[in-house]
C-alpha positions in Angstrom: 99.7 28.3 -30.2 100.2 31.5 -28.3 96.5 32.0 -27.7 96.2 28.4 -26.5 98.9 29.1 -23.9 97.1 32.3 -22.8 93.8 30.4 -22.5 95.5 27.7 -20.3 97.0 30.4 -18.1 93.6 32.1 -17.9 92.0 28.8 -16.8 94.6 28.4 -14.1 94.0 31.9 -12.8 90.2 31.4 -12.9 90.4 28.3 -10.7 92.8 29.8 -8.2 90.9 33.1 -7.9 87.4 31.5 -7.8 88.6 28.9 -5.1 90.0 31.7 -3.0 86.9 33.8 -3.3 84.7 30.9 -2.4 86.8 30.4 0.8 86.9 34.1 1.7 83.1 34.7 1.1 81.9 31.5 2.6 80.5 33.3 5.8 78.8 35.9 3.7 77.3 33.3 1.3 75.9 31.5 4.3 74.2 34.6 5.6 72.8 35.4 2.0 71.6 31.8 1.7 69.7 32.2 5.0 68.1 35.5 3.9 67.1 33.9 0.6 65.6 31.0 2.4 63.5 33.3 4.6 62.4 35.6 1.8 61.9 33.1 -1.0 61.7 29.6 0.5 63.4 26.6 -1.0 65.4 26.1 -3.1 67.9 28.7 -2.1 69.9 28.4 -5.4 68.4 29.2 -8.8 69.5 26.8 -11.5 69.0 27.2 -15.2 70.3 25.6 -18.4 72.7 28.0 -20.2 74.9 27.5 -23.2 78.6 27.4 -22.5 81.8 26.8 -24.4 81.1 25.4 -27.9 77.3 25.8 -27.0 77.4 22.9 -24.5 74.7 23.2 -21.9 75.4 23.5 -18.2 73.4 24.5 -15.1 74.1 28.1 -14.1 73.9 28.6 -10.3 72.8 31.9 -8.6 71.0 32.9 -5.5 67.3 33.1 -6.1 65.9 36.7 -6.5 62.3 35.9 -7.2 59.4 34.1 -5.5 57.9 31.1 -7.2 55.0 31.7 -9.6 51.7 31.9 -7.8 48.7 32.9 -9.9 46.5 33.0 -6.7 48.7 35.8 -5.3 49.2 37.5 -8.7 52.8 36.4 -8.9 53.1 35.8 -12.6 55.5 38.3 -14.3 59.1 38.7 -13.4 58.4 42.2 -12.1 55.8 40.8 -9.7 57.9 37.9 -8.4 61.0 40.0 -7.9 61.4 40.8 -4.2 63.0 43.6 -2.4 65.8 41.3 -1.4 66.1 40.1 -4.9 66.5 43.7 -6.3 69.2 44.3 -3.8 71.0 41.1 -4.6 71.0 42.0 -8.3 72.0 45.6 -7.7 75.0 44.5 -5.8 75.6 41.4 -8.0 75.7 39.3 -4.8 73.3 36.9 -6.5 76.2 35.8 -8.7 78.4 34.4 -6.0 77.3 30.8 -6.4 78.5 31.0 -10.1 82.0 30.8 -8.7 81.3 27.1 -8.4 80.6 27.1 -12.2 84.0 28.6 -12.7 85.8 26.0 -10.5 83.9 23.2 -12.3 85.2 24.5 -15.7 81.8 25.6 -17.0 82.5 29.3 -16.7 85.3 31.9 -16.4 85.6 35.0 -14.3 85.5 37.1 -17.5 83.8 36.3 -20.8 80.5 36.6 -22.7 77.5 36.3 -20.3 75.9 32.8 -20.5 72.6 32.9 -22.2 69.7 30.5 -22.5 70.4 27.4 -24.6 67.2 28.1 -26.6 69.0 31.1 -28.1 71.6 28.9 -29.9 69.5 28.6 -33.1 68.8 32.3 -33.2 72.3 33.6 -33.5 74.0 34.7 -36.7 77.2 33.0 -37.6 79.1 36.0 -36.2 77.1 36.1 -33.0 77.6 32.5 -32.4 81.3 33.1 -32.1 80.7 34.2 -28.5 80.7 30.5 -27.7 84.4 30.1 -28.7 85.3 30.9 -25.1 83.9 30.0 -21.8 81.1 32.3 -20.6 81.9 34.7 -17.8 80.5 36.0 -14.5 81.3 39.4 -15.9 82.2 40.6 -19.4 83.0 43.5 -21.7 79.3 44.0 -22.4 78.6 44.2 -18.7 81.0 47.1 -18.2 79.9 48.9 -21.3 76.2 49.2 -20.5 75.0 45.8 -19.1 71.3 45.3 -19.7 70.9 48.9 -21.0 72.5 47.7 -24.2 70.6 46.2 -27.1 71.4 42.6 -28.0 73.3 43.5 -31.2 75.5 45.8 -29.2 76.2 43.1 -26.5 77.1 40.5 -29.2 79.5 42.9 -30.9 81.3 43.4 -27.6 81.3 39.6 -27.0 82.9 38.9 -30.4 85.4 41.7 -29.9 86.4 40.1 -26.6 86.8 36.7 -28.2 89.3 38.2 -30.7 91.2 40.3 -28.3 91.1 38.3 -25.0 94.1 38.4 -22.8 94.8 38.7 -19.0 95.4 42.4 -19.2 91.9 42.9 -20.8 90.4 40.6 -18.2 91.9 42.6 -15.3 90.6 45.9 -16.8 87.1 44.3 -17.1 87.2 43.1 -13.5 88.3 46.6 -12.3 85.5 48.2 -14.4 83.0 45.7 -13.0 83.6 46.8 -9.5 82.8 50.4 -10.6 79.7 49.3 -12.5 78.4 47.4 -9.4 79.2 50.3 -7.0 77.3 52.7 -9.3 74.5 50.2 -10.0 74.6 50.9 -13.6 72.5 49.1 -16.3 70.8 46.7 -14.0 67.8 46.3 -16.2 66.6 47.3 -19.6 63.9 49.9 -19.9 60.4 48.4 -19.3 61.4 45.0 -18.2 62.7 43.3 -15.0 66.1 42.4 -16.5 66.4 42.2 -20.4 64.0 41.5 -23.3 64.1 38.1 -24.9 66.5 37.6 -27.8 64.4 36.2 -30.7 67.0 36.7 -33.5 67.0 38.8 -36.7 67.1 42.0 -34.5 63.5 41.5 -33.3 62.9 41.8 -29.5 59.8 40.8 -27.6 58.8 39.9 -24.1 61.0 39.3 -21.1 63.4 36.4 -20.9 63.2 35.4 -17.3 66.9 34.6 -17.5 67.6 35.8 -14.0 65.7 34.4 -10.9 
C-alpha cells in the first residue's frame, strides 16, 4: 500500500514536471525541429515501438538523429547514417525532449529503466523481465552508472535494483546525476557500435540494435 501511494505521487510529479518542461522548452524544441528538418528531412520525429509498463507496447518519440537508409549513397549502417547534428543531439540528450510527451501520456516516467525494443521481451530472464514492473524512464539508474558503456547484464541488474528501491529521493538523485552525465558526455555509445549492441538473450551479444535514430 505504501509503495502504491509512492507510485501515485511519482506519477503526479512526472506529469507536472514534464508539462512544465514542455512549456519552457517549446522555443528550443521548435529550433531543434527546424534543424532536424534541414539536416535529415521528414519526418522530424523518430518513432519506434518499445515495451513499457507490464511489457505493453508504445511509440517512443525522439528527434531524428540519422538520415534515412540509402544504399545508393552508402547509408546502410547506423554509423554511416548518423549525422554530425545527430551526434550532437545524442551527446547533449536533446534528442530525448519529445519523450516528455510520452511522460505526459502515461507511457513513460522521468526516471525508470530505459524503454527497449518490444522484440526483446521474449529474451529476458524472469529476473530481467522485472524491469517492466514500472514505467520506463527518460533517464534511469543504469544511465548514470555507465549508460551504453555498460553490458546488458549490468544494465538489467541496475534496473531491477531500481524497481525494488524506487522512491522520490532516489529519482531526484538520478536526475541530478543525469545532468552531470550529460555535461561530461559519458557513456554515449558502446565500444565499436553507434549506440549499443543488440540484446539477444542468454548473455550473447551481436550486431547493433538501431534502437536510437
